[in-house]
C-alpha positions in Angstrom: 143.9 139.6 155.1 140.8 140.9 153.4 140.0 144.6 153.2 136.5 145.2 154.5 136.2 149.0 154.0 137.7 151.6 151.8 138.7 151.9 148.2 140.2 148.4 148.1 137.2 146.7 149.7 137.0 143.0 148.9 140.7 142.6 147.9 143.0 140.2 149.7 146.7 140.2 150.4 149.4 139.2 152.8 150.5 141.3 155.7 154.0 142.6 155.0 154.4 144.6 158.3 152.4 145.4 161.4 152.6 148.7 163.1 151.1 148.0 166.6 151.7 151.4 168.1 149.8 153.1 165.3 147.3 150.2 165.0 148.0 149.9 161.3 149.1 147.1 158.9 150.8 147.2 155.5 149.3 144.6 153.2 151.0 143.6 150.0 149.2 145.1 146.9 146.7 147.1 148.9 146.5 150.9 149.3 149.3 151.6 146.8 150.5 155.2 147.0 152.3 156.8 144.1 155.2 159.2 144.7 156.8 161.3 142.0 160.5 161.1 142.3 162.6 163.9 140.9 165.6 162.9 138.7 169.0 163.5 140.1 172.5 163.6 138.6 172.7 160.6 136.2 169.2 159.3 137.1 165.8 159.7 135.4 162.8 160.8 137.4 160.0 158.2 137.8 156.8 157.4 139.6 157.5 155.1 142.5 154.7 152.9 143.9 154.7 151.6 147.4 152.0 150.2 149.8 150.8 152.6 152.5 149.6 151.5 156.0 145.9 151.0 156.5 144.1 150.8 159.9 143.9 147.4 161.4 140.2 147.7 161.9 139.7 147.9 158.1 141.0 144.4 157.5 139.8 140.9 158.5 141.7 137.6 158.8 141.0 135.2 156.0 141.3 131.4 156.6 143.8 129.8 154.3 142.0 126.5 154.3 138.4 127.6 153.7 139.3 131.0 152.0 136.5 132.5 154.1 136.6 135.7 156.2 136.5 135.3 160.0 133.6 137.8 159.9 131.4 135.4 157.8 130.6 133.3 160.9 130.9 130.0 159.1 
């Protein structure tokens, strides 16, 4: 998938999970959110990174053979 709008515009990645009821997709390496995790007994606090869902209308299918977006019209 190729991101066509937003802060990650132009980047590509593989869909990890689709959320059809919310019309969102989770793309590997795109829209990474950082969460500060507090340390607990015997553990050290850290900053966890995980991909967050983005709207399905903000991504386009990329052809694996031609590596061209479906929106290019070629």
